[in-house]
C-alpha positions as MATLAB code, in Angstrom:
seq = 'XXXXXXXXXXXXXXXXXXXXXXXXXXXXXXXXXXXXXXXXXXXXXXXXXXXXXXXXXXXXXXXXXXXXXXXXXXXXXXXXXXXXXXXXX';
ca = [
     -20.054  -13.237   10.297;
     -18.555  -16.527    9.116;
     -14.780  -16.632    8.659;
     -13.619  -18.805    5.840;
     -10.762  -21.153    6.991;
      -8.361  -19.971    4.253;
      -8.883  -16.395    5.389;
      -8.482  -17.306    8.984;
      -5.192  -18.994    8.200;
      -4.068  -15.970    6.204;
      -5.040  -13.532    9.007;
      -3.137  -15.527   11.663;
      -0.039  -16.238    9.574;
       1.620  -12.930   10.420;
       2.321  -12.189    6.730;
       2.031   -8.713    5.429;
      -0.769   -7.560    3.163;
       0.600   -5.582    0.275;
      -1.598   -2.620   -0.642;
      -1.853    0.094   -3.271;
      -3.609    3.374   -2.308;
      -5.505    5.348   -4.859;
      -5.607    9.063   -4.221;
      -2.454    8.719   -2.078;
      -1.478   12.360   -2.199;
      -4.914   13.841   -1.369;
      -5.939   14.907    2.079;
      -7.439   11.612    3.150;
      -5.153    9.259    1.165;
      -1.998   10.940    2.410;
      -3.049   10.381    6.052;
      -3.995    6.786    5.283;
      -0.492    6.216    3.764;
       1.178    7.736    6.839;
      -0.743    5.316    8.984;
      -0.129    2.256    6.772;
       3.704    2.692    6.868;
       3.576    2.614   10.728;
       1.862   -0.756   10.840;
       3.605   -4.188   11.001;
       1.008   -6.204    9.103;
       0.438   -4.012    6.068;
       2.961   -2.826    3.494;
       2.315    0.035    1.094;
       3.831   -1.072   -2.203;
       2.471    1.457   -4.669;
       0.207    4.521   -5.064;
      -1.935    6.352   -7.546;
      -1.969   10.060   -8.218;
      -2.433   11.596  -11.593;
      -0.789   14.869  -10.583;
       2.244   13.215   -8.892;
       2.875   10.274  -11.236;
       6.461    9.121  -11.597;
       7.436   10.432   -8.147;
       8.317    8.678   -4.932;
       5.540    8.726   -2.364;
       8.079    8.414    0.460;
       9.850   11.567   -0.680;
       6.677   13.460   -1.502;
       4.971   12.787    1.895;
       8.160   12.394    3.911;
       7.015    9.015    5.127;
       8.828    7.249    7.949;
      10.142    4.422    5.707;
      13.282    3.949    3.683;
      11.361    1.989    1.090;
      10.754    3.609   -2.314;
       6.995    3.662   -2.934;
       6.350    4.506   -6.574;
       3.449    6.736   -7.669;
       1.678    5.847  -10.881;
      -0.799    7.876  -12.850;
      -3.350    5.091  -13.374;
      -4.554    2.120  -11.319;
      -3.621   -0.192  -14.163;
       0.003    0.924  -13.899;
       0.006    0.777  -10.084;
      -1.251   -2.751  -10.095;
       1.831   -3.852  -12.077;
       3.435   -3.967   -8.558;
       2.124   -7.096   -6.809;
      -0.395   -6.189   -4.112;
      -3.674   -7.292   -2.490;
      -3.679  -10.854   -1.171;
      -0.126  -11.629   -2.236;
       1.956  -12.044    0.878;
       5.525  -11.442    2.123;
       7.199  -12.992    5.073;
];
C-alpha cells in the first residue's frame, strides 16, 4: 500500500480527526461512539439517529465526555457540523 505524502503528514501531525457516526444509538453505533470518545486522535462531533434526533448523544449514552454531541435526524443535517478531514489542534 502506497501512502500519499499529504496523508502521511496528516497522520503524523497529531491533529484530531473529526467524525460523525450514523446509527449512533444502535447496538453497534453506540459502542463505536463509546470507543471514539476514549481516543486521543479522533473527536466525535455529531451523530445521526432518526429516533433520537435533537437530543444530546452524550446524555443519551452517558458518554465519558463533557462535550455536547448533537444528534441529527439526517446525514445532511449532521454534516452541517464540520467533520471528516478537517482538523483541530
